[in-house]
ZAMAR-502962 format. One line per 5 residues: number of its first residue (from 1); for each residue x, y, z of C-alpha. Coordinates in steps of 0.25 Angstrom, whole numbers, plus 5000, padded with zeros to 4 digits. Each point is the difference from the previous one (the first is absolute). Layout:
residues N
NUM = X:Y:Z  ...
This chain:
residues 457
1 = 5072:5249:5367  5000:4993:4985  5000:4984:5003  4987:5006:5010  4993:5008:4987
6 = 5002:4988:4991  4997:4989:5011  4987:5008:5001  4994:5006:4989  4990:5006:5005
11 = 5008:5015:5003  5011:4998:4989  4992:5014:4994  4995:5006:5014  5005:5014:5004
16 = 5010:4999:5009  5001:5013:5011  5013:5000:5010  4999:5010:5011  5013:5004:5008
21 = 5009:5011:5003  5013:4993:4997  5001:4995:4988  5013:4992:5006  4993:4991:5005
26 = 4991:4997:4991  5011:5000:4988  4999:4985:4998  4984:4999:4997  5002:5011:4990
31 = 5010:4992:4994  4994:4989:4997  4986:5005:4998  5008:5008:4988  5010:4989:4996
36 = 4985:4992:4997  4993:5010:4992  4992:5003:5011  4993:5013:5002  4997:5008:5013
41 = 5001:5013:5005  5010:5005:5012  4998:5010:5010  5004:5008:5011  5014:5000:4999
46 = 5006:5008:5011  4987:5003:5006  4998:5010:4989  4986:5004:4999  5003:5005:4986
51 = 5003:4985:4996  4984:4997:4999  4991:4999:4989  4992:5011:4994  4988:4993:5002
56 = 4996:4987:5008  5004:4989:4991  4987:4990:4995  5002:4983:4999  5011:4997:5010
61 = 4999:4986:5003  5014:5000:5011  5005:5011:5009  5014:4996:5007  5000:5013:5011
66 = 5011:5004:5010  4991:5001:5013  5013:5010:5006  5000:5010:4989  5011:5009:5008
71 = 4993:4999:5009  5008:4992:5012  5001:5006:5012  4986:5004:5000  4987:4995:5007
76 = 4991:4989:4993  4991:5010:4997  5008:5009:4993  5005:4989:4992  4987:4994:4996
81 = 4996:5013:4997  5010:5003:4990  4998:4989:4992  4985:5001:5001  5003:5013:4992
86 = 5009:4995:4990  4991:4989:4997  4990:5013:4996  5006:5005:4991  5005:4987:4993
91 = 4987:4991:5001  4987:5004:4992  4988:4997:5007  4994:4993:4986  5014:4992:5003
96 = 4991:4985:5001  5006:4989:5007  5015:4999:5004  5012:4996:5010  5007:5007:5008
101 = 5013:4994:5006  5007:5006:5010  5014:5003:5006  4997:5002:5014  5014:4993:5005
106 = 5013:5007:5001  5012:5000:5007  4994:5003:5013  4989:4989:5006  4989:5009:5002
111 = 4983:4995:4999  4992:4998:4990  4995:5013:4993  4989:4993:4994  4989:4999:5012
116 = 5002:5015:4999  5001:5000:4985  4986:4992:4996  4994:5010:5014  5002:5011:4991
121 = 4996:4997:4985  4987:4995:5004  4998:5014:5005  5004:5006:4988  4989:4999:4988
126 = 5010:5006:4990  5008:4988:4998  4999:4988:4995  4998:4987:5009  5010:4990:4996
131 = 4996:4987:4999  5012:4996:5009  5011:5004:5005  5014:4992:5001  5010:5004:5012
136 = 5016:4997:4996  5014:5002:5004  5004:5011:4989  5015:4996:5004  4999:4984:5001
141 = 4991:5002:4986  5009:5007:4994  5011:4992:5001  4994:4987:4997  4988:5005:4990
146 = 4994:4984:5002  4994:5006:5012  4989:5010:4991  4997:4987:4993  4996:4993:5009
151 = 4994:5008:5008  4988:5005:4989  4999:4984:4997  4995:4998:5013  4990:5011:5001
156 = 4998:4996:4984  4996:4986:5008  4993:5005:5014  4992:5010:4988  4999:4994:4986
161 = 4988:5006:4994  5010:5013:5000  5009:4992:4990  4987:4998:4993  4999:5014:4996
166 = 5012:5003:4998  5003:4991:4990  4986:5002:4994  5006:5016:4998  5016:4996:4994
171 = 4990:4990:4990  4991:5013:4996  5015:5007:4997  5005:4988:4992  4988:5001:4993
176 = 5002:5013:4997  5013:4999:4996  4993:4989:4989  4992:5006:4995  5010:5013:4997
181 = 5009:4991:4993  4989:4994:4992  4998:5014:4994  5014:5004:5000  5000:4987:4989
186 = 4986:5004:4995  5002:5015:4997  5014:4999:4997  5000:5002:4980  5006:4992:4994
191 = 5007:5005:4988  5006:4994:4989  5009:5011:4994  5012:5005:5011  4996:5013:5007
196 = 5007:5010:5008  4997:4999:5016  4992:5016:4999  4995:4991:4989  4997:4989:5008
201 = 4995:5007:5012  4990:5007:4992  4993:4990:4993  4998:4991:5013  4992:5012:5007
206 = 4990:5000:4989  4998:4987:5000  4997:5000:5016  4993:5013:4997  4992:4992:4987
211 = 4999:4987:5012  4996:5009:5011  4987:5006:4992  4997:4983:4996  5000:4998:5016
216 = 4989:5011:5003  4991:4999:4988  4998:4986:5005  4995:5007:5013  4993:5012:4993
221 = 4995:4994:4989  5001:5006:4985  4997:5014:5003  5011:5002:5011  5000:5014:5008
226 = 5012:5009:4997  5004:5002:5015  5006:4996:5010  4991:4987:5003  5006:4997:4986
231 = 5014:4995:5006  4993:4996:5015  4992:4989:4991  5014:4997:4995  5005:4995:5013
236 = 4987:4992:5005  5000:4994:4987  5013:4994:5006  4993:4994:5011  4996:4987:4993
241 = 5016:4997:4998  5002:5001:5012  4992:4995:5008  5004:4985:4990  5014:5004:5005
246 = 4997:5002:5014  4992:4984:5000  5012:4995:4994  5008:5003:5010  4992:4997:5012
251 = 4997:4988:4995  5012:4996:5001  4997:5001:5014  4993:4987:5002  5010:4993:5010
256 = 5007:5011:5006  4991:5002:5012  4994:4986:5001  5003:5002:5015  4989:5013:5002
261 = 4990:4994:4990  4991:4993:5014  5001:5013:5008  4994:5007:4988  4990:4991:4999
266 = 4996:4999:5015  5000:5016:5001  4992:5001:4987  4990:4991:5005  4996:5008:5013
271 = 4989:5008:4998  5000:5015:4996  4993:5010:5010  4991:5012:4992  5012:5009:4999
276 = 5008:4992:4994  4991:4994:4988  4999:5017:4998  5014:5004:5000  5004:4988:4991
281 = 4989:5000:4991  5002:5016:4999  5016:4998:4998  4999:4989:4991  4986:5003:4989
286 = 4999:5016:5001  5010:5012:4997  4996:5011:5011  5015:5008:4997  5002:5010:4987
291 = 4984:5000:4994  4997:5010:4991  4990:5006:4993  4999:4993:4988  4991:4988:4992
296 = 5006:4987:5003  4992:4986:5002  5002:4997:5012  4997:5013:5007  4989:5002:5012
301 = 4996:5011:5002  4991:5003:5012  4983:5001:4995  4998:5015:5005  5012:5006:4990
306 = 4997:4996:4988  4983:5004:5001  5006:5014:5004  5000:5003:4985  4989:4989:4996
311 = 4986:5009:5004  4987:4994:5002  4989:5005:5009  4988:4990:4996  5002:4990:5012
316 = 4994:4988:4989  5013:5002:4994  5010:4988:5000  5010:5010:4997  4995:5009:5014
321 = 5011:5000:5012  4991:4998:5009  4992:4991:4994  5012:4990:4996  5005:5002:5013
326 = 4989:4994:5007  4997:4991:4989  5014:4994:5003  5003:5000:5014  4987:4997:5006
331 = 4991:4991:4988  5013:4994:4994  5008:4996:5010  4994:5003:5015  4994:4988:5006
336 = 4989:5005:5007  4999:5015:4993  4988:5003:5011  5009:4999:5007  4999:5015:5008
341 = 5012:4999:5008  5007:5000:4985  4994:5010:4993  5004:5011:5011  5013:4995:5004
346 = 5005:4990:4994  4998:5006:4986  5009:5012:5002  5014:4989:5001  4997:4992:4987
351 = 5006:5008:4988  4994:4998:4990  5011:4997:4987  5002:4999:4985  5009:4990:4993
356 = 5006:5002:4985  4998:4986:4994  5003:5005:4986  5008:4988:4993  5015:5003:5000
361 = 5001:5001:4985  4989:5007:4997  5007:5009:5007  5012:4999:4994  4994:5002:4988
366 = 4991:5008:5000  4989:4993:4996  4990:5004:5011  4995:5013:5000  4992:4997:5014
371 = 5004:4997:5014  4994:4988:5004  5000:5003:5017  4993:4987:5009  4996:5006:5012
376 = 5003:4996:5015  5003:5003:5014  5009:4999:5009  4993:4996:5012  5007:4999:5016
381 = 5004:4987:5004  4995:5002:5014  4985:5000:4991  5001:4986:4993  4988:4995:5006
386 = 4993:5008:4993  5005:4998:4987  4991:4990:4990  5007:4988:4993  4996:4998:4986
391 = 5008:4999:4989  4997:5014:4992  5009:5005:5011  5015:4998:4998  5004:4993:5012
396 = 5003:5010:5011  5015:5001:5001  5006:5006:5013  5009:5012:4996  5004:5014:5008
401 = 4999:5012:4996  5005:5013:5006  5004:4990:5012  4983:4992:5003  4998:4988:4994
406 = 4989:4998:4989  4994:4988:4993  5004:5004:4986  4987:4994:4992  4992:5004:4987
411 = 4986:4999:4993  4998:4991:4986  4987:5008:5000  5004:5014:5000  5010:5005:4986
416 = 4998:5013:4997  5007:5005:4987  5008:5013:5001  5007:5008:4989  5014:5001:5002
421 = 4999:5014:5002  4990:5001:5012  5012:4988:5008  5012:5006:4994  5002:5014:5009
426 = 4999:4991:5015  5011:4993:5006  4997:4985:5005  4998:4999:5013  5008:4984:4998
431 = 5005:4992:4989  4998:4985:4996  5011:4994:4998  5001:4991:4987  4997:4985:5010
436 = 4987:5005:5006  4996:5010:4987  4998:4987:4990  4995:4991:5013  4988:5011:5003
441 = 4999:4999:4982  4999:4984:5004  4989:5002:5005  4993:5011:4998  5001:4992:4985
446 = 4991:4987:5006  4990:5008:5005  4997:5007:4987  4999:4987:4994  4992:4991:5008
451 = 4987:4994:4993  4993:5003:5013  4986:4990:5004  4997:4995:4988  4992:4986:5003
456 = 4987:4998:5001  4996:4995:5013
């Protein structure tokens, strides 16, 4: 196995799991992995259910799976049923992509169990689906581990993009190691006087605490908050170093995937569907999970939430919720505001939103005493023909919100300023990632700095 791991660096740090009821039959594989420091988990020795993880595992990338777990004389359905049951306890639903290397052939000749396994696998939504299933001869493979290498290499040749994903994951792990090594060098105190080990240990701990505080300050600003956010911020600040190391590792892969480049280029030149566009934009440009109450640049709130606390009964008031909602949607964004059908039916499907465009630096250093919220909408993607095309509207971005595709857009003419206490009590429904927020800042700055029509004619 070592030879493969050295040759195929893409999986040198990949998590490996072996499931087999007879340890002796896979002992050579286990010894090879142990000998060369490749981490793995071995389960189900002697068909003992106690020899399974307390919680399903995440991030497994290669799974060596025996299809006959103490069920040699039983029917194929029973064999697969036992395998499915074990998989549920070993592989987490949130595992991510992985490959199954299946031991299906034993001493006695038998039909392949793969078709039945695939059928049952697709019926069970609680088990993540593998990228590939490679059928292998256990006895032959254990007598010659090179057969495992050849089978995986063949799979990579037919589906090479798998190797790219695994290589990227390993680059990230290597980059984390680099960052930790760099930190250990920086954080270790230097001393001109001899120290006992206990003195050195205490001094080292003090140095680490000091530097972690400085890391946090670089993100939180001068007035750090002494609570759980301090150590969270200190970890966030390490992301810059991590990204540099990741890019350094990825940059070394320029010549590795030359054969794959044309295939990827041909695939990427194909048009995306609206659903694909929405899904990709949401994944890469928006944060949708683990959002909490609190101010942060890039937070996207529902307009109706913000105006729960802002009370103004005057219909003519700019900050009247009903007035703003109608103007924002009908007057500013609708192609034809007088369309009765749009007013009665489609208007209800439009979701007015507000984006916090306060500069990150002002937020970190507490220079701003107000929240700057840019008004916009989530516009149903099937109504795109009813939307205006204007420079004061931020280009419509297809995104997904609660399973529905919308166009995310903002109006440069409607920037509202609120006291932080008004906004801080509400939970955002989305958050723009740094790149998207930067793009919106750039667009908004161009809109606010336009000289307009200055010529005489």
